[in-house]
All heavy atoms as TSV, in Angstrom:
chain	resi	resn	atom	element	x	y	z
A	1	MET	N	N	38.632	-1.265	29.047
A	1	MET	CA	C	39.269	0.012	29.135
A	1	MET	C	C	38.679	0.800	30.249
A	1	MET	O	O	37.467	0.928	30.314
A	1	MET	CB	C	39.142	0.722	27.802
A	1	MET	CG	C	39.836	2.019	27.711
A	1	MET	SD	S	39.891	2.678	26.075
A	1	MET	CE	C	38.520	3.812	26.144
A	2	THR	N	N	39.454	1.344	31.108
A	2	THR	CA	C	38.972	2.126	32.204
A	2	THR	C	C	39.397	3.584	31.991
A	2	THR	O	O	40.464	3.835	31.449
A	2	THR	CB	C	39.402	1.604	33.563
A	2	THR	OG1	O	40.851	1.670	33.576
A	2	THR	CG2	C	38.968	0.238	33.855
A	3	GLY	N	N	38.633	4.494	32.513
A	3	GLY	CA	C	38.941	5.881	32.378
A	3	GLY	C	C	38.696	6.438	30.964
A	3	GLY	O	O	38.048	5.872	30.182
A	4	GLY	N	N	39.243	7.649	30.734
A	4	GLY	CA	C	39.057	8.305	29.451
A	4	GLY	C	C	40.089	7.827	28.420
A	4	GLY	O	O	40.906	6.994	28.671
A	5	PHE	N	N	39.907	8.426	27.240
A	5	PHE	CA	C	40.881	8.101	26.165
A	5	PHE	C	C	42.204	8.709	26.490
A	5	PHE	O	O	42.319	9.809	27.045
A	5	PHE	CB	C	40.340	8.695	24.876
A	5	PHE	CG	C	39.243	7.971	24.295
A	5	PHE	CD1	C	37.951	8.478	24.373
A	5	PHE	CD2	C	39.372	6.699	23.663
A	5	PHE	CE1	C	36.879	7.820	23.878
A	5	PHE	CE2	C	38.329	6.048	23.163
A	5	PHE	CZ	C	37.077	6.562	23.263
A	6	GLN	N	N	43.284	8.020	26.098
A	6	GLN	CA	C	44.593	8.552	26.250
A	6	GLN	C	C	44.906	9.455	24.998
A	6	GLN	O	O	44.656	9.057	23.841
A	6	GLN	CB	C	45.637	7.422	26.297
A	6	GLN	CG	C	45.428	6.570	27.499
A	6	GLN	CD	C	45.557	7.341	28.810
A	6	GLN	OE1	O	46.484	8.114	28.978
A	6	GLN	NE2	N	44.600	7.051	29.688
A	7	ARG	N	N	45.443	10.580	25.246
A	7	ARG	CA	C	45.731	11.473	24.099
A	7	ARG	C	C	47.144	11.223	23.559
A	7	ARG	O	O	48.077	11.016	24.346
A	7	ARG	CB	C	45.634	12.941	24.594
A	7	ARG	CG	C	44.232	13.343	24.891
A	7	ARG	CD	C	44.177	14.809	25.238
A	7	ARG	NE	N	44.806	15.005	26.517
A	7	ARG	CZ	C	44.864	16.140	27.162
A	7	ARG	NH1	N	44.300	17.221	26.634
A	7	ARG	NH2	N	45.482	16.274	28.300
A	8	MET	N	N	47.208	11.145	22.270
A	8	MET	CA	C	48.479	10.897	21.596
A	8	MET	C	C	48.454	11.570	20.249
A	8	MET	O	O	47.431	11.448	19.517
A	8	MET	CB	C	48.728	9.374	21.393
A	8	MET	CG	C	49.978	9.095	20.634
A	8	MET	SD	S	50.259	7.311	20.427
A	8	MET	CE	C	49.051	6.870	19.176
A	9	ILE	N	N	49.421	12.318	19.915
A	9	ILE	CA	C	49.514	13.033	18.602
A	9	ILE	C	C	50.789	12.614	17.945
A	9	ILE	O	O	51.865	12.807	18.482
A	9	ILE	CB	C	49.481	14.572	18.786
A	9	ILE	CG1	C	48.174	14.983	19.454
A	9	ILE	CG2	C	49.646	15.199	17.389
A	9	ILE	CD1	C	48.206	16.379	19.874
A	10	THR	N	N	50.670	11.975	16.805
A	10	THR	CA	C	51.855	11.679	15.984
A	10	THR	C	C	51.940	12.667	14.861
A	10	THR	O	O	50.974	12.869	14.172
A	10	THR	CB	C	51.846	10.199	15.415
A	10	THR	OG1	O	50.711	10.068	14.714
A	10	THR	CG2	C	51.877	9.217	16.530
A	11	VAL	N	N	53.059	13.325	14.692
A	11	VAL	CA	C	53.243	14.321	13.661
A	11	VAL	C	C	53.839	13.721	12.409
A	11	VAL	O	O	53.352	14.018	11.350
A	11	VAL	CB	C	54.149	15.445	14.224
A	11	VAL	CG1	C	54.311	16.539	13.168
A	11	VAL	CG2	C	53.556	16.085	15.454
A	12	ASP	N	N	54.820	12.919	12.574
A	12	ASP	CA	C	55.405	12.241	11.485
A	12	ASP	C	C	56.031	10.954	11.995
A	12	ASP	O	O	55.630	10.497	13.088
A	12	ASP	CB	C	56.446	13.108	10.739
A	12	ASP	CG	C	57.437	13.712	11.772
A	12	ASP	OD1	O	57.673	13.141	12.858
A	12	ASP	OD2	O	58.047	14.779	11.452
A	13	GLN	N	N	56.979	10.418	11.382
A	13	GLN	CA	C	57.605	9.185	11.856
A	13	GLN	C	C	58.700	9.432	12.897
A	13	GLN	O	O	59.358	8.522	13.366
A	13	GLN	CB	C	58.160	8.375	10.698
A	13	GLN	CG	C	57.105	7.868	9.779
A	13	GLN	CD	C	57.710	7.003	8.661
A	13	GLN	OE1	O	58.900	6.918	8.521
A	13	GLN	NE2	N	56.822	6.354	7.905
A	14	GLN	N	N	58.821	10.699	13.313
A	14	GLN	CA	C	59.919	11.038	14.245
A	14	GLN	C	C	59.405	11.854	15.441
A	14	GLN	O	O	60.200	12.166	16.292
A	14	GLN	CB	C	61.013	11.817	13.560
A	14	GLN	CG	C	61.696	10.962	12.509
A	14	GLN	CD	C	62.786	11.736	11.779
A	14	GLN	OE1	O	62.965	12.878	11.985
A	14	GLN	NE2	N	63.411	11.037	10.823
A	15	SER	N	N	58.147	12.220	15.478
A	15	SER	CA	C	57.635	13.064	16.580
A	15	SER	C	C	56.297	12.483	17.143
A	15	SER	O	O	55.400	12.195	16.377
A	15	SER	CB	C	57.405	14.528	16.157
A	15	SER	OG	O	58.638	15.058	15.815
A	16	LEU	N	N	56.291	12.454	18.438
A	16	LEU	CA	C	55.083	11.940	19.099
A	16	LEU	C	C	54.863	12.771	20.377
A	16	LEU	O	O	55.857	13.110	21.098
A	16	LEU	CB	C	55.329	10.485	19.583
A	16	LEU	CG	C	54.352	9.803	20.518
A	16	LEU	CD1	C	52.964	9.608	19.884
A	16	LEU	CD2	C	54.889	8.488	21.029
A	17	PHE	N	N	53.666	13.175	20.652
A	17	PHE	CA	C	53.336	13.918	21.851
A	17	PHE	C	C	52.286	13.113	22.665
A	17	PHE	O	O	51.314	12.662	22.120
A	17	PHE	CB	C	52.728	15.290	21.547
A	17	PHE	CG	C	53.700	16.193	20.807
A	17	PHE	CD1	C	53.793	16.204	19.400
A	17	PHE	CD2	C	54.501	17.029	21.496
A	17	PHE	CE1	C	54.699	16.951	18.753
A	17	PHE	CE2	C	55.484	17.835	20.822
A	17	PHE	CZ	C	55.548	17.740	19.490
A	18	VAL	N	N	52.588	12.919	23.967
A	18	VAL	CA	C	51.706	12.148	24.819
A	18	VAL	C	C	51.428	12.960	26.102
A	18	VAL	O	O	52.182	13.814	26.493
A	18	VAL	CB	C	52.309	10.780	25.150
A	18	VAL	CG1	C	52.444	9.865	23.942
A	18	VAL	CG2	C	53.685	10.923	25.837
A	19	ASP	N	N	50.363	12.509	26.842
A	19	ASP	CA	C	50.079	13.160	28.116
A	19	ASP	C	C	51.173	12.936	29.119
A	19	ASP	O	O	51.818	11.937	29.086
A	19	ASP	CB	C	48.768	12.594	28.695
A	19	ASP	CG	C	47.523	13.186	28.041
A	19	ASP	OD1	O	47.618	14.270	27.476
A	19	ASP	OD2	O	46.474	12.524	28.099
A	20	ASP	N	N	51.307	13.866	30.037
A	20	ASP	CA	C	52.262	13.747	31.143
A	20	ASP	C	C	51.664	12.964	32.259
A	20	ASP	O	O	50.745	13.345	32.954
A	20	ASP	CB	C	52.612	15.110	31.602
A	20	ASP	CG	C	53.613	15.169	32.743
A	20	ASP	OD1	O	54.130	14.078	33.095
A	20	ASP	OD2	O	53.927	16.233	33.244
A	21	HIS	N	N	52.157	11.709	32.383
A	21	HIS	CA	C	51.687	10.821	33.470
A	21	HIS	C	C	52.728	10.711	34.594
A	21	HIS	O	O	52.647	9.879	35.472
A	21	HIS	CB	C	51.389	9.418	32.934
A	21	HIS	CG	C	50.194	9.428	32.054
A	21	HIS	ND1	N	48.866	9.481	32.506
A	21	HIS	CD2	C	50.078	9.396	30.638
A	21	HIS	CE1	C	48.076	9.405	31.468
A	21	HIS	NE2	N	48.757	9.375	30.342
A	22	VAL	N	N	53.733	11.581	34.561
A	22	VAL	CA	C	54.788	11.568	35.576
A	22	VAL	C	C	54.423	12.505	36.714
A	22	VAL	O	O	54.446	12.034	37.932
A	22	VAL	CB	C	56.077	12.017	34.971
A	22	VAL	CG1	C	57.193	12.120	36.011
A	22	VAL	CG2	C	56.529	11.054	33.863
A	23	THR	N	N	54.005	13.735	36.472
A	23	THR	CA	C	53.691	14.673	37.552
A	23	THR	C	C	52.337	14.347	38.169
A	23	THR	O	O	52.124	14.614	39.313
A	23	THR	CB	C	53.715	16.124	37.057
A	23	THR	OG1	O	52.740	16.249	35.989
A	23	THR	CG2	C	55.081	16.449	36.586
A	24	ARG	N	N	51.395	13.859	37.352
A	24	ARG	CA	C	50.049	13.458	37.781
A	24	ARG	C	C	49.314	14.627	38.569
A	24	ARG	O	O	48.597	14.387	39.470
A	24	ARG	CB	C	50.101	12.259	38.658
A	24	ARG	CG	C	50.582	11.076	37.883
A	24	ARG	CD	C	50.074	9.806	38.545
A	24	ARG	NE	N	50.585	8.664	37.774
A	24	ARG	CZ	C	49.806	7.941	36.961
A	24	ARG	NH1	N	48.593	8.197	36.761
A	24	ARG	NH2	N	50.361	6.905	36.274
A	25	ARG	N	N	49.564	15.850	38.154
A	25	ARG	CA	C	48.895	17.032	38.686
A	25	ARG	C	C	47.618	17.195	37.823
A	25	ARG	O	O	47.735	17.454	36.596
A	25	ARG	CB	C	49.761	18.199	38.692
A	25	ARG	CG	C	50.844	18.067	39.728
A	25	ARG	CD	C	51.731	19.326	39.727
A	25	ARG	NE	N	51.136	20.507	39.158
A	25	ARG	CZ	C	51.808	21.486	38.541
A	25	ARG	NH1	N	53.072	21.375	38.371
A	25	ARG	NH2	N	51.208	22.539	38.098
A	26	PRO	N	N	46.446	17.218	38.387
A	26	PRO	CA	C	45.199	17.463	37.630
A	26	PRO	C	C	45.110	18.796	36.976
A	26	PRO	O	O	44.436	18.975	35.968
A	26	PRO	CB	C	44.079	17.222	38.648
A	26	PRO	CG	C	44.702	17.461	39.988
A	26	PRO	CD	C	46.182	17.093	39.818
A	27	ASP	N	N	45.802	19.815	37.563
A	27	ASP	CA	C	45.679	21.159	37.005
A	27	ASP	C	C	46.687	21.381	35.877
A	27	ASP	O	O	46.678	22.394	35.185
A	27	ASP	CB	C	45.836	22.207	38.062
A	27	ASP	CG	C	47.237	22.085	38.756
A	27	ASP	OD1	O	47.800	20.993	38.809
A	27	ASP	OD2	O	47.732	23.127	39.216
A	28	ALA	N	N	47.605	20.464	35.647
A	28	ALA	CA	C	48.715	20.615	34.644
A	28	ALA	C	C	48.241	19.998	33.353
A	28	ALA	O	O	47.960	18.874	33.239
A	28	ALA	CB	C	49.960	19.988	35.160
A	29	HIS	N	N	48.146	20.803	32.384
A	29	HIS	CA	C	47.834	20.410	31.010
A	29	HIS	C	C	49.129	20.285	30.227
A	29	HIS	O	O	49.486	21.161	29.422
A	29	HIS	CB	C	46.832	21.283	30.333
A	29	HIS	CG	C	45.511	21.263	31.036
A	29	HIS	ND1	N	44.599	20.272	30.988
A	29	HIS	CD2	C	44.972	22.254	31.789
A	29	HIS	CE1	C	43.581	20.573	31.676
A	29	HIS	NE2	N	43.738	21.769	32.238
A	30	SER	N	N	49.931	19.317	30.562
A	30	SER	CA	C	51.220	19.223	29.958
A	30	SER	C	C	51.422	17.836	29.268
A	30	SER	O	O	50.647	16.950	29.488
A	30	SER	CB	C	52.383	19.426	30.989
A	30	SER	OG	O	52.238	18.451	31.994
A	31	GLY	N	N	52.489	17.742	28.505
A	31	GLY	CA	C	52.734	16.477	27.835
A	31	GLY	C	C	54.202	16.357	27.539
A	31	GLY	O	O	55.037	17.145	27.937
A	32	TRP	N	N	54.557	15.281	26.899
A	32	TRP	CA	C	55.944	14.966	26.514
A	32	TRP	C	C	56.105	14.857	25.028
A	32	TRP	O	O	55.221	14.343	24.327
A	32	TRP	CB	C	56.285	13.559	27.184
A	32	TRP	CG	C	56.376	13.591	28.650
A	32	TRP	CD1	C	55.370	13.309	29.504
A	32	TRP	CD2	C	57.460	13.961	29.489
A	32	TRP	NE1	N	55.734	13.452	30.810
A	32	TRP	CE2	C	57.064	13.836	30.801
A	32	TRP	CE3	C	58.768	14.333	29.214
A	32	TRP	CZ2	C	57.927	14.100	31.869
A	32	TRP	CZ3	C	59.601	14.617	30.288
A	32	TRP	CH2	C	59.146	14.484	31.582
A	33	HIS	N	N	57.210	15.348	24.584
A	33	HIS	CA	C	57.552	15.221	23.188
A	33	HIS	C	C	58.534	14.076	23.077
A	33	HIS	O	O	59.617	14.075	23.663
A	33	HIS	CB	C	58.161	16.463	22.644
A	33	HIS	CG	C	58.716	16.322	21.173
A	33	HIS	ND1	N	59.887	16.869	20.809
A	33	HIS	CD2	C	58.206	15.697	20.155
A	33	HIS	CE1	C	60.069	16.593	19.512
A	33	HIS	NE2	N	59.036	15.893	19.135
A	34	VAL	N	N	58.178	12.978	22.354
A	34	VAL	CA	C	59.046	11.833	22.155
A	34	VAL	C	C	59.666	11.954	20.800
A	34	VAL	O	O	58.922	12.067	19.775
A	34	VAL	CB	C	58.177	10.472	22.289
A	34	VAL	CG1	C	59.087	9.316	22.059
A	34	VAL	CG2	C	57.515	10.470	23.576
A	35	ALA	N	N	60.954	11.953	20.742
A	35	ALA	CA	C	61.657	12.087	19.440
A	35	ALA	C	C	62.440	10.839	19.073
A	35	ALA	O	O	63.109	10.829	18.086
A	35	ALA	CB	C	62.673	13.274	19.499
A	36	ASP	N	N	62.287	9.758	19.818
A	36	ASP	CA	C	62.965	8.502	19.525
A	36	ASP	C	C	62.149	7.778	18.461
A	36	ASP	O	O	60.997	7.448	18.689
A	36	ASP	CB	C	63.070	7.623	20.766
A	36	ASP	CG	C	63.697	6.268	20.447
A	36	ASP	OD1	O	64.840	6.273	19.956
A	36	ASP	OD2	O	63.035	5.270	20.673
A	37	ARG	N	N	62.706	7.607	17.255
A	37	ARG	CA	C	61.951	7.068	16.126
A	37	ARG	C	C	61.359	5.679	16.437
A	37	ARG	O	O	60.192	5.390	16.058
A	37	ARG	CB	C	62.783	6.932	14.859
A	37	ARG	CG	C	61.991	6.602	13.643
A	37	ARG	CD	C	62.726	6.861	12.406
A	37	ARG	NE	N	61.821	6.601	11.287
A	37	ARG	CZ	C	62.225	5.973	10.150
A	37	ARG	NH1	N	63.435	5.660	10.011
A	37	ARG	NH2	N	61.329	5.741	9.261
A	38	SER	N	N	62.057	4.813	17.103
A	38	SER	CA	C	61.526	3.485	17.370
A	38	SER	C	C	60.311	3.546	18.334
A	38	SER	O	O	59.349	2.812	18.163
A	38	SER	CB	C	62.603	2.551	17.925
A	38	SER	OG	O	63.106	3.053	19.140
A	39	SER	N	N	60.325	4.464	19.274
A	39	SER	CA	C	59.194	4.657	20.183
A	39	SER	C	C	57.990	5.220	19.401
A	39	SER	O	O	56.902	4.824	19.710
A	39	SER	CB	C	59.587	5.548	21.355
A	39	SER	OG	O	60.551	5.031	22.127
A	40	VAL	N	N	58.253	6.141	18.486
A	40	VAL	CA	C	57.212	6.739	17.744
A	40	VAL	C	C	56.489	5.652	16.841
A	40	VAL	O	O	55.266	5.578	16.817
A	40	VAL	CB	C	57.680	7.890	16.896
A	40	VAL	CG1	C	56.614	8.402	15.962
A	40	VAL	CG2	C	58.171	9.018	17.783
A	41	MET	N	N	57.309	4.845	16.234
A	41	MET	CA	C	56.762	3.818	15.328
A	41	MET	C	C	56.032	2.749	16.167
A	41	MET	O	O	55.006	2.246	15.705
A	41	MET	CB	C	57.891	3.208	14.499
A	41	MET	CG	C	58.520	4.205	13.519
A	41	MET	SD	S	57.324	5.113	12.485
A	41	MET	CE	C	56.804	3.761	11.420
A	42	TRP	N	N	56.487	2.433	17.357
A	42	TRP	CA	C	55.796	1.528	18.236
A	42	TRP	C	C	54.424	2.062	18.630
A	42	TRP	O	O	53.390	1.353	18.517
A	42	TRP	CB	C	56.603	1.226	19.527
A	42	TRP	CG	C	55.912	0.374	20.505
A	42	TRP	CD1	C	55.738	-1.001	20.494
A	42	TRP	CD2	C	55.146	0.862	21.579
A	42	TRP	NE1	N	54.927	-1.383	21.550
A	42	TRP	CE2	C	54.621	-0.213	22.306
A	42	TRP	CE3	C	54.919	2.167	22.116
A	42	TRP	CZ2	C	53.847	-0.122	23.401
A	42	TRP	CZ3	C	54.179	2.242	23.262
A	42	TRP	CH2	C	53.650	1.127	23.867
A	43	ALA	N	N	54.419	3.319	19.020
A	43	ALA	CA	C	53.090	3.984	19.355
A	43	ALA	C	C	52.121	4.013	18.159
A	43	ALA	O	O	50.899	3.756	18.357
A	43	ALA	CB	C	53.344	5.391	19.895
A	44	ARG	N	N	52.644	4.252	17.015
A	44	ARG	CA	C	51.770	4.241	15.832
A	44	ARG	C	C	51.232	2.851	15.560
A	44	ARG	O	O	50.119	2.695	15.143
A	44	ARG	CB	C	52.567	4.764	14.643
A	44	ARG	CG	C	52.836	6.258	14.664
A	44	ARG	CD	C	53.594	6.697	13.485
A	44	ARG	NE	N	52.759	6.457	12.276
A	44	ARG	CZ	C	52.815	7.119	11.138
A	44	ARG	NH1	N	53.685	8.162	11.068
A	44	ARG	NH2	N	52.102	6.891	10.112
A	45	HIS	N	N	52.088	1.888	15.758
A	45	HIS	CA	C	51.618	0.522	15.546
A	45	HIS	C	C	50.505	0.130	16.550
A	45	HIS	O	O	49.478	-0.462	16.156
A	45	HIS	CB	C	52.780	-0.493	15.691
A	45	HIS	CG	C	52.416	-1.909	15.604
A	45	HIS	ND1	N	52.102	-2.543	14.412
A	45	HIS	CD2	C	52.355	-2.864	16.597
A	45	HIS	CE1	C	51.762	-3.798	14.663
A	45	HIS	NE2	N	51.890	-4.033	15.976
A	46	ILE	N	N	50.683	0.477	17.801
A	46	ILE	CA	C	49.630	0.243	18.819
A	46	ILE	C	C	48.343	0.953	18.402
A	46	ILE	O	O	47.257	0.388	18.555
A	46	ILE	CB	C	50.153	0.678	20.248
A	46	ILE	CG1	C	51.349	-0.138	20.642
A	46	ILE	CG2	C	49.013	0.623	21.250
A	46	ILE	CD1	C	51.025	-1.668	20.721
A	47	PHE	N	N	48.448	2.158	17.981
A	47	PHE	CA	C	47.271	2.948	17.568
A	47	PHE	C	C	46.582	2.225	16.405
A	47	PHE	O	O	45.373	2.059	16.379
A	47	PHE	CB	C	47.670	4.359	17.142
A	47	PHE	CG	C	46.502	5.135	16.677
A	47	PHE	CD1	C	45.631	5.727	17.595
A	47	PHE	CD2	C	46.338	5.352	15.301
A	47	PHE	CE1	C	44.544	6.428	17.092
A	47	PHE	CE2	C	45.256	6.096	14.866
A	47	PHE	CZ	C	44.310	6.658	15.780
A	48	ASP	N	N	47.386	1.787	15.433
A	48	ASP	CA	C	46.821	1.082	14.242
A	48	ASP	C	C	46.037	-0.200	14.682
A	48	ASP	O	O	44.950	-0.460	14.224
A	48	ASP	CB	C	47.896	0.749	13.245
A	48	ASP	CG	C	48.389	1.982	12.474
A	48	ASP	OD1	O	47.681	3.003	12.486
A	48	ASP	OD2	O	49.471	1.862	11.878
A	49	ILE	N	N	46.674	-0.974	15.554
A	49	ILE	CA	C	45.986	-2.281	15.850
A	49	ILE	C	C	44.823	-2.027	16.813
A	49	ILE	O	O	43.865	-2.827	16.838
A	49	ILE	CB	C	46.960	-3.322	16.434
A	49	ILE	CG1	C	47.536	-2.842	17.737
A	49	ILE	CG2	C	47.972	-3.695	15.445
A	49	ILE	CD1	C	48.367	-3.927	18.464
A	50	SER	N	N	44.822	-0.962	17.612
A	50	SER	CA	C	43.717	-0.710	18.496
A	50	SER	C	C	42.505	-0.232	17.716
A	50	SER	O	O	41.340	-0.412	18.213
A	50	SER	CB	C	44.066	0.342	19.516
A	50	SER	OG	O	44.308	1.608	18.950
A	51	GLY	N	N	42.679	0.314	16.536
A	51	GLY	CA	C	41.607	0.728	15.694
A	51	GLY	C	C	40.872	-0.458	15.089
A	51	GLY	O	O	39.725	-0.392	14.565
A	52	ARG	N	N	41.547	-1.641	15.062
A	52	ARG	CA	C	41.001	-2.831	14.468
A	52	ARG	C	C	40.256	-3.715	15.468
A	52	ARG	O	O	39.658	-4.713	15.105
A	52	ARG	CB	C	42.062	-3.669	13.769
A	52	ARG	CG	C	42.638	-2.932	12.626
A	52	ARG	CD	C	43.592	-3.818	11.876
A	52	ARG	NE	N	44.517	-2.987	11.094
A	52	ARG	CZ	C	45.840	-3.069	11.201
A	52	ARG	NH1	N	46.431	-3.870	11.967
A	52	ARG	NH2	N	46.576	-2.201	10.467
A	53	THR	N	N	40.388	-3.424	16.789
A	53	THR	CA	C	39.727	-4.228	17.796
A	53	THR	C	C	38.670	-3.428	18.427
A	53	THR	O	O	38.771	-2.176	18.570
A	53	THR	CB	C	40.817	-4.643	18.892
A	53	THR	OG1	O	41.330	-3.469	19.457
A	53	THR	CG2	C	41.864	-5.489	18.249
A	54	PRO	N	N	37.620	-4.121	18.882
A	54	PRO	CA	C	36.516	-3.340	19.476
A	54	PRO	C	C	36.910	-2.765	20.890
A	54	PRO	O	O	37.648	-3.382	21.642
A	54	PRO	CB	C	35.381	-4.408	19.663
A	54	PRO	CG	C	36.117	-5.674	19.614
A	54	PRO	CD	C	37.337	-5.517	18.789
A	55	CYS	N	N	36.472	-1.555	21.147
A	55	CYS	CA	C	36.642	-0.970	22.419
A	55	CYS	C	C	35.509	-1.309	23.346
A	55	CYS	O	O	34.359	-1.093	23.030
A	55	CYS	CB	C	36.765	0.568	22.285
A	55	CYS	SG	S	38.145	1.096	21.272
A	56	HIS	N	N	35.814	-1.827	24.466
A	56	HIS	CA	C	34.781	-2.283	25.434
A	56	HIS	C	C	34.095	-1.058	26.016
A	56	HIS	O	O	34.683	-0.152	26.441
A	56	HIS	CB	C	35.392	-3.123	26.524
A	56	HIS	CG	C	36.109	-4.350	25.984
A	56	HIS	ND1	N	35.359	-5.415	25.554
A	56	HIS	CD2	C	37.397	-4.627	25.821
A	56	HIS	CE1	C	36.235	-6.357	25.109
A	56	HIS	NE2	N	37.466	-5.863	25.284
A	57	GLY	N	N	32.732	-1.116	25.970
A	57	GLY	CA	C	31.953	-0.108	26.590
A	57	GLY	C	C	31.714	1.131	25.672
A	57	GLY	O	O	31.057	2.070	26.125
A	58	LEU	N	N	32.188	1.063	24.467
A	58	LEU	CA	C	31.990	2.199	23.571
A	58	LEU	C	C	31.072	1.759	22.456
A	58	LEU	O	O	31.061	0.712	21.978
A	58	LEU	CB	C	33.271	2.699	22.916
A	58	LEU	CG	C	34.349	3.169	23.963
A	58	LEU	CD1	C	35.612	3.512	23.220
A	58	LEU	CD2	C	33.875	4.381	24.720
A	59	ARG	N	N	30.248	2.695	22.060
A	59	ARG	CA	C	29.314	2.440	20.961
A	59	ARG	C	C	29.586	3.371	19.809
A	59	ARG	O	O	29.951	4.549	20.036
A	59	ARG	CB	C	27.858	2.648	21.454
A	59	ARG	CG	C	27.500	1.708	22.537
A	59	ARG	CD	C	26.134	1.840	22.968
A	59	ARG	NE	N	25.877	0.912	24.106
A	59	ARG	CZ	C	24.841	0.977	24.877
A	59	ARG	NH1	N	23.946	1.934	24.767
A	59	ARG	NH2	N	24.721	0.120	25.853
A	60	PRO	N	N	29.387	2.888	18.606
A	60	PRO	CA	C	29.646	3.769	17.412
A	60	PRO	C	C	28.688	4.958	17.363
A	60	PRO	O	O	27.596	4.930	17.830
A	60	PRO	CB	C	29.469	2.822	16.218
A	60	PRO	CG	C	28.808	1.622	16.750
A	60	PRO	CD	C	28.958	1.613	18.180
């Protein structure tokens, strides 16, 4: 894993907020609201399985 942690907030099974990687402006603290249920559930699944695998370079 390179760089910092990616921010992701899941509110329920229908709302997901992620960092804005489109504008790539360092001064912009913006994000995207994802309302597509299948995308939200996919992101939750990725988060769940990433918690079960060791993160390289991180210590508890």
